[in-house]
All heavy atoms as an XYZ file, in Angstrom:
707
protein
N      -9.664    -14.959     17.735
C      -9.229    -14.029     16.708
C      -7.707    -14.001     16.716
O      -7.089    -13.886     17.768
C      -9.781    -12.615     16.963
C     -11.294    -12.636     16.894
C      -9.191    -11.638     15.981
C     -11.947    -11.337     17.293
N      -7.133    -14.094     15.518
C      -5.687    -13.970     15.380
C      -5.390    -12.865     14.367
O      -6.124    -12.700     13.395
C      -5.039    -15.282     14.896
O      -5.630    -15.653     13.658
C      -5.251    -16.396     15.914
N      -4.319    -12.122     14.598
C      -3.967    -11.068     13.643
C      -3.576    -11.661     12.290
O      -2.911    -12.690     12.215
C      -2.775    -10.367     14.284
C      -2.687    -10.869     15.672
C      -3.427    -12.159     15.740
N      -3.957    -10.997     11.235
C      -3.576    -11.404      9.888
C      -2.092    -11.128      9.667
O      -1.368    -11.934      9.109
C      -4.423    -10.642      8.859
C      -4.064    -10.930      7.434
C      -4.344    -12.167      6.863
C      -3.448     -9.975      6.654
C      -4.010    -12.439      5.554
C      -3.117    -10.235      5.336
C      -3.400    -11.477      4.786
N      -1.645     -9.950     10.099
C      -0.245     -9.542      9.996
C       0.154     -8.964     11.338
O      -0.576     -8.159     11.903
C      -0.055     -8.470      8.894
C       1.349     -7.909      8.921
C      -0.380     -9.020      7.530
N       1.303     -9.375     11.833
C       1.820     -8.784     13.054
C       2.640     -7.562     12.658
O       3.695     -7.685     12.040
C       2.696     -9.788     13.818
O       1.908    -10.950     14.095
C       3.191     -9.197     15.115
N       2.113     -6.392     12.971
C       2.784     -5.152     12.577
C       2.377     -4.046     13.531
O       1.311     -4.093     14.133
C       2.398     -4.785     11.149
N       3.233     -3.061     13.641
C       2.950     -1.879     14.438
C       2.948     -0.677     13.507
O       3.918     -0.451     12.792
C       4.015     -1.693     15.528
O       4.055     -2.859     16.330
C       3.696     -0.500     16.399
N       1.840      0.048     13.506
C       1.715      1.224     12.653
C       1.328      2.419     13.503
O       0.661      2.279     14.528
C       0.630      1.019     11.591
C       0.884     -0.128     10.677
N       2.078     -0.343     10.041
C       0.088     -1.145     10.284
C       2.008     -1.423      9.293
N       0.807     -1.943      9.432
N       1.700      3.605     13.035
C       1.279      4.824     13.703
C      -0.187      5.100     13.395
O      -0.978      5.372     14.290
C       2.158      6.015     13.267
O       3.515      5.690     13.568
C       1.764      7.283     13.998
N      -0.570      5.010     12.110
C      -1.957      5.210     11.706
C      -2.243      4.343     10.477
O      -2.224      4.805      9.347
C      -2.240      6.692     11.412
C      -3.682      7.064     11.070
C      -4.642      6.613     12.157
C      -3.802      8.553     10.834
N      -2.450      3.047     10.709
C      -2.751      2.110      9.630
C      -4.200      2.262      9.196
O      -5.104      2.288     10.037
N      -4.431      2.377      7.881
C      -5.781      2.628      7.351
C      -5.964      1.972      5.992
O      -5.007      1.574      5.339
C      -6.021      4.132      7.176
C      -6.141      4.920      8.449
C      -7.480      4.733      9.144
O      -8.423      4.227      8.529
O      -7.565      5.120     10.319
N      -7.210      1.926      5.551
C      -7.574      1.589      4.184
C      -7.292      0.179      3.727
O      -6.824     -0.005      2.608
N      -7.554     -0.855      4.542
C      -7.304     -2.210      4.051
C      -8.184     -2.514      2.837
O      -9.357     -2.169      2.811
C      -7.654     -3.099      5.234
C      -8.620     -2.299      6.041
C      -8.206     -0.858      5.848
N      -7.577     -3.123      1.831
C      -8.283     -3.440      0.595
C      -7.806     -4.794      0.089
O      -6.604     -4.978     -0.147
C      -7.991     -2.362     -0.460
C      -8.544     -2.638     -1.855
C     -10.055     -2.447     -1.878
C      -7.873     -1.735     -2.866
N      -8.726     -5.741     -0.063
C      -8.383     -7.041     -0.616
C      -8.324     -6.936     -2.134
O      -9.262     -6.470     -2.778
C      -9.393     -8.103     -0.208
C      -9.045     -9.419     -0.807
C      -9.705    -10.059     -1.812
C      -7.925    -10.246     -0.480
N      -9.074    -11.239     -2.126
C      -7.973    -11.377     -1.321
C      -6.887    -10.135      0.442
C      -7.028    -12.396     -1.266
C      -5.942    -11.152      0.500
C      -6.033    -12.254     -0.342
N      -7.212     -7.370     -2.722
C      -6.990     -7.358     -4.166
C      -7.197     -8.782     -4.673
O      -6.303     -9.626     -4.579
C      -5.572     -6.862     -4.448
C      -5.254     -6.702     -5.915
O      -5.964     -7.286     -6.756
O      -4.267     -5.995     -6.216
N      -8.394     -9.059     -5.197
C      -8.739    -10.412     -5.646
C      -7.902    -10.850     -6.842
O      -7.608    -12.035     -6.989
C     -10.225    -10.485     -5.988
N      -7.499     -9.916     -7.692
C      -6.691    -10.267     -8.859
C      -5.284    -10.724     -8.469
O      -4.739    -11.640     -9.069
C      -6.584     -9.086     -9.825
C      -7.913     -8.747    -10.472
O      -8.784     -9.640    -10.566
O      -8.095     -7.584    -10.868
N      -4.704    -10.070     -7.477
C      -3.332    -10.383     -7.058
C      -3.296    -11.272     -5.813
O      -2.217    -11.635     -5.352
C      -2.565     -9.090     -6.808
C      -2.378     -8.237     -8.054
C      -1.712     -6.908     -7.688
N      -1.556     -6.042     -8.825
C      -2.425     -5.107     -9.189
N      -3.528     -4.924     -8.500
N      -2.202     -4.351    -10.238
N      -4.446    -11.543     -5.220
C      -4.564    -12.373     -4.012
C      -3.708    -11.825     -2.868
O      -2.893    -12.537     -2.276
C      -4.208    -13.829     -4.295
C      -5.027    -14.416     -5.386
N      -6.341    -14.791     -5.200
C      -4.738    -14.669     -6.680
C      -6.818    -15.253     -6.334
N      -5.874    -15.183     -7.247
N      -3.906    -10.541     -2.583
C      -3.146     -9.924     -1.503
C      -3.962     -8.791     -0.872
O      -4.963     -8.348     -1.419
C      -1.808     -9.404     -2.006
S      -1.925     -8.136     -3.274
N      -3.502     -8.349      0.280
C      -4.139     -7.257      1.018
C      -3.240     -6.029      0.949
O      -2.024     -6.124      1.167
C      -4.336     -7.656      2.479
C      -5.042     -6.630      3.352
C      -6.520     -6.548      2.980
C      -4.881     -6.970      4.823
N      -3.832     -4.885      0.623
C      -3.126     -3.601      0.578
C      -3.624     -2.724      1.716
O      -4.802     -2.772      2.072
C      -3.407     -2.875     -0.737
C      -2.882     -3.578     -1.931
C      -3.549     -4.463     -2.721
C      -1.578     -3.472     -2.481
N      -2.749     -4.918     -3.730
C      -1.521     -4.320     -3.603
C      -0.440     -2.746     -2.143
C      -0.373     -4.455     -4.380
C       0.695     -2.873     -2.923
C       0.724     -3.718     -4.025
N      -2.755     -1.884      2.275
C      -3.156     -0.873      3.249
C      -2.045      0.167      3.353
O      -0.981      0.011      2.749
C      -3.487     -1.488      4.609
C      -2.331     -1.994      5.405
C      -1.673     -1.349      6.409
C      -1.697     -3.274      5.288
N      -0.672     -2.134      6.917
C      -0.674     -3.327      6.250
C      -1.891     -4.387      4.474
C       0.151     -4.429      6.413
C      -1.073     -5.487      4.625
C      -0.069     -5.509      5.578
N      -2.295      1.222      4.092
C      -1.316      2.301      4.238
C      -1.095      2.624      5.707
O      -1.935      2.345      6.561
C      -1.766      3.592      3.504
C      -1.958      3.326      2.023
C      -3.027      4.184      4.107
N       0.054      3.188      5.998
C       0.308      3.852      7.279
C       0.460      5.330      6.928
O       1.480      5.754      6.367
C       1.565      3.314      7.946
C       1.781      3.912      9.336
O       1.331      5.056      9.574
O       2.394      3.247     10.184
N      -0.576      6.079      7.213
C      -0.642      7.481      6.801
C       0.525      8.281      7.363
O       1.241      8.959      6.620
C      -1.984      8.107      7.229
C      -3.136      7.413      6.501
C      -1.990      9.611      6.961
C      -4.516      7.787      7.011
N       0.727      8.216      8.659
C       1.746      9.043      9.310
C       3.167      8.649      8.936
O       4.029      9.510      8.793
C       1.578      9.002     10.830
C       0.288      9.603     11.330
C       0.184     11.096     11.055
O       1.220     11.796     10.998
O      -0.951     11.576     10.881
N       3.422      7.365      8.778
C       4.774      6.909      8.457
C       5.063      6.905      6.953
O       6.179      6.604      6.533
C       5.019      5.529      9.055
C       4.888      5.483     10.561
C       5.837      6.419     11.289
O       6.988      6.611     10.832
O       5.430      6.978     12.326
N       4.022      7.187      6.133
C       4.170      7.360      4.686
C       4.511      6.066      3.955
O       5.307      6.064      3.013
C       5.211      8.446      4.380
C       4.897      9.771      5.007
C       6.004     10.795      4.873
O       5.971     11.783      5.569
N       6.962     10.602      4.011
N       3.871      4.958      4.355
C       4.110      3.676      3.721
C       2.849      3.115      3.082
O       1.751      3.270      3.619
C       4.590      2.633      4.736
C       6.029      2.757      5.122
C       6.393      3.234      6.375
C       7.045      2.372      4.247
C       7.721      3.339      6.743
C       8.371      2.470      4.607
C       8.700      2.949      5.856
O      10.017      3.046      6.214
N       3.039      2.409      1.963
C       2.039      1.511      1.386
C       2.520      0.104      1.700
O       3.709     -0.206      1.560
C       1.913      1.686     -0.145
C       1.093      0.574     -0.762
C       1.310      3.032     -0.477
N       1.596     -0.760      2.129
C       1.920     -2.142      2.471
C       1.139     -3.114      1.600
O       0.011     -2.823      1.196
C       1.536     -2.440      3.924
C       2.454     -1.827      4.940
C       2.235     -0.540      5.409
C       3.515     -2.544      5.452
C       3.071      0.021      6.360
C       4.362     -1.995      6.410
C       4.127     -0.713      6.858
O       4.955     -0.160      7.789
N       1.744     -4.290      1.389
C       1.077     -5.410      0.724
C       1.436     -6.683      1.479
O       2.597     -6.911      1.803
C       1.548     -5.548     -0.723
C       0.926     -6.758     -1.427
C       1.459     -6.950     -2.823
N       2.863     -7.363     -2.744
C       3.719     -7.243     -3.742
N       3.367     -6.697     -4.888
N       4.970     -7.646     -3.604
N       0.411     -7.506      1.735
C       0.639     -8.814      2.360
C       0.045     -9.884      1.467
O      -1.028     -9.696      0.885
C      -0.011     -8.873      3.735
N       0.734    -11.012      1.369
C       0.197    -12.116      0.579
C      -1.026    -12.704      1.275
O      -1.391    -12.301      2.383
C       1.266    -13.169      0.296
C       1.801    -13.848      1.548
O       1.340    -13.529      2.664
O       2.681    -14.709      1.408
N      -1.671    -13.654      0.652
C      -2.969    -14.159      1.105
C      -2.943    -14.769      2.504
O      -3.957    -14.759      3.196
C      -3.515    -15.177      0.099
N      -1.810    -15.292      2.941
C      -1.752    -15.859      4.288
C      -1.106    -14.921      5.310
O      -0.957    -15.265      6.472
C      -1.057    -17.211      4.286
C       0.390    -17.143      3.852
O       0.913    -16.024      3.635
O       1.014    -18.210      3.718
N      -0.732    -13.719      4.872
C      -0.182    -12.718      5.780
C       1.272    -12.943      6.145
O       1.812    -12.248      7.002
N       1.931    -13.885      5.509
C       3.316    -14.207      5.851
C       4.328    -13.271      5.187
O       5.299    -12.876      5.818
C       3.622    -15.661      5.485
C       2.790    -16.648      6.268
C       2.971    -16.511      7.772
O       4.091    -16.534      8.266
N       1.880    -16.333      8.488
N       4.135    -12.970      3.909
C       5.071    -12.104      3.193
C       4.497    -10.693      3.123
O       3.451    -10.476      2.514
C       5.327    -12.645      1.788
N       5.156     -9.753      3.761
C       4.714     -8.361      3.774
C       5.791     -7.506      3.114
O       6.975     -7.649      3.412
C       4.455     -7.865      5.212
C       4.080     -6.390      5.222
C       3.381     -8.705      5.874
N       5.367     -6.642      2.212
C       6.280     -5.722      1.552
C       5.777     -4.311      1.776
O       4.572     -4.089      1.947
C       6.362     -6.003      0.058
C       7.421     -5.201     -0.638
C       7.670     -5.671     -2.066
O       6.952     -6.504     -2.589
N       8.687     -5.121     -2.689
N       6.696     -3.330      1.769
C       6.276     -1.942      1.956
C       7.067     -1.020      1.049
O       8.183     -1.322      0.636
C       6.395     -1.522      3.407
C       7.797     -1.419      3.905
C       7.826     -1.051      5.364
N       9.199     -0.838      5.805
C       9.524     -0.397      6.975
N       8.599     -0.103      7.876
N      10.791     -0.233      7.305
N       6.437      0.115      0.762
C       7.015      1.159     -0.076
C       6.932      2.472      0.681
O       5.850      2.892      1.078
C       6.247      1.285     -1.386
C       6.389      0.105     -2.275
C       7.268     -0.042     -3.316
C       5.626     -1.099     -2.235
N       7.101     -1.263     -3.913
C       6.091     -1.950     -3.258
C       4.596     -1.581     -1.415
C       5.583     -3.208     -3.496
C       4.079     -2.842     -1.644
C       4.570     -3.633     -2.671
N       8.055      3.130      0.875
C       8.090      4.443      1.537
C       7.820      5.515      0.486
O       8.433      5.516     -0.582
C       9.461      4.664      2.177
C       9.658      6.016      2.794
C       9.023      6.094      4.143
N       9.211      7.433      4.678
C       9.325      7.696      5.947
N       9.281      6.727      6.823
N       9.465      8.922      6.354
N       6.918      6.418      0.799
C       6.549      7.492     -0.117
C       7.067      8.827      0.409
O       7.373      8.952      1.595
C       5.036      7.510     -0.293
C       4.479      6.202     -0.877
C       2.976      6.218     -0.872
C       5.019      5.959     -2.262
N       7.161      9.840     -0.441
C       7.750     11.118     -0.027
C       6.838     11.990      0.838
O       7.278     13.018      1.338
C       8.054     11.811     -1.356
C       7.092     11.222     -2.324
C       6.886      9.807     -1.882
N       5.579     11.582      1.007
C       4.646     12.356      1.832
C       3.552     11.433      2.358
O       3.507     10.253      2.013
C       4.051     13.516      1.029
C       3.337     13.080     -0.229
C       2.941     14.261     -1.091
O       1.846     14.804     -0.859
O       3.719     14.632     -1.990
N       2.683     11.967      3.197
C       1.606     11.158      3.782
C       0.720     10.578      2.690
O       0.449     11.220      1.681
C       0.773     12.017      4.729
C       1.561     12.418      5.960
C       0.838     13.421      6.782
N      -0.397     12.846      7.311
C      -1.247     13.485      8.092
N      -1.001     14.718      8.452
N      -2.331     12.899      8.506
N       0.270      9.341      2.922
C      -0.573      8.632      1.961
C      -1.849      8.201      2.660
O      -1.816      7.634      3.751
C       0.176      7.426      1.336
C       0.722      6.482      2.387
C      -0.699      6.690      0.342
N      -2.998      8.477      2.029
C      -4.291      8.172      2.627
C      -4.931      6.904      2.106
O      -5.720      6.279      2.796
N      -4.604      6.518      0.859
C      -5.183      5.293      0.304
C      -4.357      4.778     -0.860
O      -3.586      5.518     -1.462
C      -6.644      5.504     -0.139
C      -6.819      6.470     -1.280
C      -6.668      6.062     -2.600
C      -7.146      7.792     -1.043
C      -6.840      6.945     -3.645
C      -7.317      8.686     -2.081
C      -7.164      8.257     -3.396
N      -4.544      3.485     -1.154
C      -3.933      2.831     -2.303
C      -5.035      2.056     -3.023
O      -5.819      1.351     -2.388
C      -2.768      1.899     -1.902
C      -3.190      0.859     -0.886
C      -2.141      1.237     -3.127
N      -5.128      2.230     -4.334
C      -6.118      1.519     -5.147
C      -5.424      0.845     -6.326
O      -4.948      1.534     -7.244
C      -7.178      2.488     -5.681
C      -8.061      3.170     -4.652
C      -8.928      4.230     -5.317
C      -8.919      2.146     -3.943
N      -5.331     -0.487     -6.331
C      -4.745     -1.198     -7.472
C      -5.590     -0.987     -8.729
O      -6.821     -0.952     -8.660
C      -4.782     -2.664     -7.052
C      -5.011     -2.653     -5.586
C      -5.748     -1.397     -5.272
N      -4.925     -0.839     -9.860
C      -5.587     -0.650    -11.145
C      -5.412     -1.921    -11.986
O      -4.412     -2.622    -11.846
C      -5.004      0.559    -11.871
C      -5.154      1.859    -11.103
C      -6.611      2.203    -10.850
O      -7.373      2.435    -11.781
N      -7.003      2.209     -9.586
N      -6.364     -2.204    -12.869
C      -6.310     -3.449    -13.654
C      -5.035     -3.612    -14.488
O      -4.566     -4.731    -14.666
C      -7.536     -3.350    -14.567
C      -8.453     -2.389    -13.903
C      -7.579     -1.437    -13.140
N      -4.463     -2.519    -14.984
C      -3.288     -2.635    -15.846
C      -1.987     -2.781    -15.069
O      -0.917     -2.903    -15.657
C      -3.214     -1.448    -16.817
C      -2.597     -0.183    -16.262
C      -3.454      0.618    -15.290
O      -4.662      0.329    -15.148
O      -2.917      1.541    -14.670
N      -2.059     -2.760    -13.730
C      -0.865     -2.982    -12.917
C      -0.355     -1.779    -12.157
O       0.476     -1.919    -11.270
N      -0.838     -0.593    -12.476
C      -0.415      0.583    -11.724
C      -1.316      0.745    -10.501
O      -2.171     -0.095    -10.218
C      -0.472      1.839    -12.608
O      -1.803      2.182    -12.898
N      -1.124      1.836     -9.777
C      -1.904      2.112     -8.569
C      -2.298      3.571     -8.556
O      -1.612      4.422     -9.110
C      -1.073      1.804     -7.310
C      -0.713      0.362     -7.216
C       0.392     -0.127     -7.877
C      -1.494     -0.513     -6.504
C       0.727     -1.466     -7.827
C      -1.172     -1.853     -6.446
C      -0.062     -2.334     -7.108
N      -3.410      3.864     -7.905
C      -3.811      5.237     -7.608
C      -3.552      5.428     -6.124
O      -3.970      4.612     -5.298
C      -5.293      5.491     -7.903
C      -5.660      5.299     -9.351
C      -5.025      6.370    -10.232
N      -5.473      6.236    -11.609
C      -4.769      5.664    -12.564
N      -3.584      5.162    -12.299
N      -5.220      5.585    -13.801
N      -2.853      6.506     -5.808
C      -2.530      6.820     -4.424
C      -3.081      8.182     -4.074
O      -2.967      9.126     -4.858
C      -1.016      6.841     -4.206
C      -0.234      5.586     -4.539
C       1.256      5.833     -4.300
C      -0.720      4.408     -3.740
N      -3.649      8.303     -2.911
C      -4.062      9.594     -2.378
C      -2.971     10.111     -1.471
O      -2.851      9.662     -0.328
N      -2.145     11.001     -1.984
C      -1.065     11.593     -1.201
C      -1.499     12.959     -0.676
O      -2.486     13.526     -1.134
C       0.196     11.734     -2.046
C       0.781     10.443     -2.607
C       2.044     10.738     -3.407
C       1.070      9.449     -1.507
N      -0.753     13.490      0.270
C      -1.087     14.782      0.860
C      -1.246     15.859     -0.211
O      -2.134     16.703     -0.127
C      -0.010     15.187      1.862
C      -0.313     16.477      2.566
C       0.738     16.814      3.584
C       0.383     18.128      4.258
N       1.414     18.528      5.219
N      -0.408     15.803     -1.260
C      -0.455     16.825     -2.303
C      -1.492     16.539     -3.385
O      -1.680     17.363     -4.275
C       0.924     16.965     -2.960
O       1.293     15.754     -3.591
N      -2.164     15.387     -3.337
C      -3.199     15.089     -4.323
C      -3.125     13.670     -4.851
O      -2.354     12.835     -4.376
N      -3.938     13.411     -5.860
C      -4.027     12.092     -6.473
C      -2.813     11.833     -7.360
O      -2.412     12.705     -8.135
C      -5.311     12.003     -7.305
C      -5.639     10.669     -7.938
C      -5.853      9.605     -6.877
C      -6.871     10.796     -8.817
N      -2.247     10.635     -7.247
C      -1.077     10.243     -8.038
C      -1.297      8.859     -8.644
O      -1.985      8.025     -8.063
C       0.178     10.177     -7.168
C       0.708     11.500     -6.760
N       0.059     12.319     -5.865
C       1.830     12.152     -7.122
C       0.763     13.417     -5.689
N       1.848     13.343     -6.437
N      -0.661      8.640     -9.801
C      -0.545      7.291    -10.354
C       0.836      6.798     -9.941
O       1.806      7.561     -9.961
C      -0.667      7.300    -11.870
C      -0.523      5.897    -12.445
C      -0.768      5.783    -13.913
N      -0.317      6.952    -14.650
C      -0.873      7.357    -15.785
N      -1.895      6.717    -16.300
N      -0.398      8.400    -16.410
N       0.924      5.520     -9.582
C       2.202      4.990     -9.109
C       2.489      3.630     -9.715
O       1.574      2.857    -10.005
C       2.185      4.877     -7.590
N       3.767      3.372     -9.882
C       4.283      2.038    -10.147
C       5.036      1.645     -8.884
O       5.948      2.356     -8.456
C       5.226      2.031    -11.354
C       4.563      2.363    -12.661
C       3.558      1.304    -13.094
O       3.672      0.130    -12.782
N       2.538      1.740    -13.809
N       4.633      0.536     -8.273
C       5.295      0.038     -7.073
C       6.148     -1.151     -7.473
O       5.634     -2.179     -7.897
C       4.252     -0.357     -6.019
C       3.298      0.755     -5.590
C       2.273      0.221     -4.607
C       4.056      1.936     -5.003
N       7.443     -0.996     -7.354
C       8.380     -2.014     -7.808
C       8.728     -2.988     -6.683
O       8.733     -2.623     -5.504
C       9.645     -1.360     -8.361
C       9.366     -0.420     -9.490
N       8.952     -0.849    -10.727
C       9.406      0.940     -9.554
C       8.777      0.194    -11.521
N       9.031      1.297    -10.828
N       9.062     -4.212     -7.066
C       9.374     -5.258     -6.092
C      10.578     -4.927     -5.214
O      10.709     -5.470     -4.125
C       9.607     -6.598     -6.800
C       8.318     -7.194     -7.346
O       7.231     -6.824     -6.841
O       8.402     -8.027     -8.259
N      11.443     -4.030     -5.663
C      12.608     -3.660     -4.858
C      12.284     -2.594     -3.810
O      13.187     -2.068     -3.149
C      13.758     -3.198     -5.755
C      13.472     -1.910     -6.494
O      12.406     -1.298     -6.340
N      14.401     -1.483     -7.324
N      10.999     -2.235     -3.651
C      10.589     -1.268     -2.633
C      10.572      0.175     -3.089
O      10.293      1.055     -2.291
N      10.856      0.421     -4.360
C      10.819      1.785     -4.864
C       9.470      2.070     -5.531
O       8.772      1.149     -5.934
C      11.951      2.057     -5.878
O      11.771      1.196     -6.995
C      13.316      1.833     -5.240
N       9.146      3.338     -5.621
C       7.884      3.759     -6.230
C       8.153      4.902     -7.203
O       8.913      5.817     -6.906
C       6.905      4.225     -5.157
N       7.522      4.816     -8.375
C       7.539      5.908     -9.346
C       6.177      6.580     -9.276
O       5.153      5.927     -9.409
C       7.748      5.382    -10.758
C       9.099      4.805    -11.020
C       9.197      4.276    -12.439
O       8.853      5.013    -13.385
O       9.614      3.116    -12.570
N       6.167      7.900     -9.083
C       4.935      8.654     -8.907
C       4.740      9.649    -10.043
O       5.694     10.263    -10.507
C       4.948      9.409     -7.581
C       5.132      8.572     -6.326
C       5.273      9.474     -5.131
C       3.988      7.611     -6.153
N       3.479      9.809    -10.437
C       3.113     10.807    -11.437
C       1.832     11.477    -10.969
O       0.827     10.811    -10.751
C       2.885     10.129    -12.799
C       2.445     11.063    -13.883
C       2.122     10.323    -15.171
O       2.489      9.154    -15.319
O       1.452     10.947    -16.021
N       1.879     12.780    -10.826
C       0.691     13.504    -10.357
C      -0.292     13.676    -11.478
O       0.041     13.909    -12.603
C       1.087     14.863     -9.816
C      -0.106     15.545     -9.199
C       0.268     16.643     -8.323
N      -1.013     17.201     -7.888
C      -1.146     18.005     -6.893
N      -0.109     18.359     -6.219
N      -2.320     18.460     -6.558
């Protein structure tokens, strides 16, 4: 067994394979990050959020649904590491 991604998380949860984008999504609840790794696990990107995040769900039109501590949000996750949130 070999790790898909070499990473250290406080509370990594919710791995989800995105067949449309060919990548893996997951969150670190305590550190407030959403992560994405490409299909071979080499390129990893992350987005810091303003509060704890429990899950990330990619949507067909390109946005995301996030379960944040304060409730359900729609998000745009930009390639520069920023996130736009709408409750």
